[in-house]
N, C-alpha and C positions, 0 to 999 in steps of 0.2 A: 626410372631410367627410360629414356627415349631410344627405341630401336631405330637403327638406320633403315630407311626405306630404300629398297633396291629398285632401280628403274631398269626395266628390260629395254634393250635396244630395239629399234623398229625392225631390224633384220631378224632378231631372235623371235620377236612377237609375231611378225607377219609372214616370215618365210620358214625359219627353222622349226618353230613350235608346231605348225600344222603338219609338216613332214614327219617330225618325231612322233606326233600323236598317231598318225596313220601307220607308221612302222610298228608302234607298240600295240596296235590293234590287229596286226597280222597281215597288213597289206605288203606285198612284195616290193622290193626296190625297183624291179622292172616296171611294175604297174604304176608306181609313183612317178618314175621317170617318164613314162608314157603320158600321164596326166599333166606333168610339167610341160612337156613338149607340145601337147595339144593346147594347153592354156596360153603359152606364149605365142604360138602360131596363130591361134584364133584371135588372140588379143591384139594383133597388129592388122587384122582385117580392115581394109581401107574405107569402109563406110561407117562413119561415126554413129554410135548408138546401136549397132547391130551385134557386136561380139558376145554380149550376154545371152541373147536368144540363140545365136549360132553355137555357143558352147553347150547350151542345153540340148539343142537339136542334134549335135554330134556326140556329146558326152553320155547322154542317157542310153541311146541304143548300143553304144560301144562299151557300156558299163564302166566308164572311166570314174576314177575317184573324184567325186564332185568337190569336196573341200579343197583339195590340192589344185584341181583344174581351175576353180573359181578364183583362188588366191593368185595364181600365176597369170590368169587372164586379166585380173584387176591390176596387178603389178606392171603389166605390159601397156597400160594406158598411155604413159608418157612416150613409149616407143611408137604407139599408134599415131599419136599427134605428130611425132617427128617424121614418120614415114608416109603418111597419107598423101602428101603432096608429091613425094618421090614416086609412089605407085602411079599417081595420075600423070606425072611427067613421063614416066617410062611407058605408060599406056599410050600417050600421045605419040611418042616415038615409034613404038611397036606398030601402031595402026596408021602412022603417017598423018595423024590429025593435026589441025591447026593449033598452034600454041595459044592457050588462053591464060591471061594474067589471073593468078589465083592467090588467095591467102585463106588460112583457116577461119579467121574472123569474118572475112567477106563471105565465105561460103555459108557460115552459120547465120549471119545476118540475113542473107538472101533466102535461106531455107525457112527461117522463122517468119519472115515477112510475107512470103508467098510460096508455100510448098509446091503447088502445081506448076507454077512458072519455073521454080528452081529445077524440078525434075525435067521439064522441057529443055531448059538451057544446059544443065549439067549431067543429065542422066547417062548419056553416052560416055562422058568422061569417067563417071563412076563405074560403068561397065568395063571400060578399058582398065581401070585400076584393079578391079576384081579379077580380070583375066591375068594380069601381071602377078597378083597375089597367088592365084591358082598355079601359075608356073613356078614360082619360087617356094611356095609353102612346103612341098615335099623335101626340098633341100634344107629349109629352115627347121622343119620338124626333125629330120634325121640328125642334123648337127646338134640340136638341143638334146635330143634323146641320147645320143652317143656320148655327149659330154656329161649330162646329168646322171646317167645310170651308174658309172663307177663311183661318182661322188656320193650318191645315195647308198650304194652298197657299202662303201667305207663307213658312212654314218651308221648304217645298220649293224656293222660289226662291233661298234662301241656300245650297243644296247645289250642288256642281258638276253641270253639265248632263248630262254623260255617265253619271252614276250613278243617275239616277232618271227615271221616265216621268212625263209630265204629262198 
């Protein structure tokens, strides 16, 4: 007799299971919500290729839950791609800089063709984008933390009491 193979959804495999695993190992819902909020906030950092190092630089000293932090940082990659140009445009507006025609593919092609020239041409634009990110990141972090905490607490309530801390 052939047993039916159950396929886990991507949501369960990449989001729910890491959170449940950490809850069953005694991590509090508040600490998991904090790691989620940092993961998403760092994940949309406007300089491509830097969120992984940034999450380690912030997560290790703050003793954030690394599995949850890294999962949510990685899940934020599409948001990063969607917002990087928005951060740059907002930075141009904030600093009154000249509007530069941009696209993600153009930026990546220019970077890989000549990194030094790329930094000379677009370095200030990157700095403007980082400043905008620094201005909105506390609001983004707070919103994600205060939305995710009650959800994680509710999830923790459905686990056996002896297996998690509250």
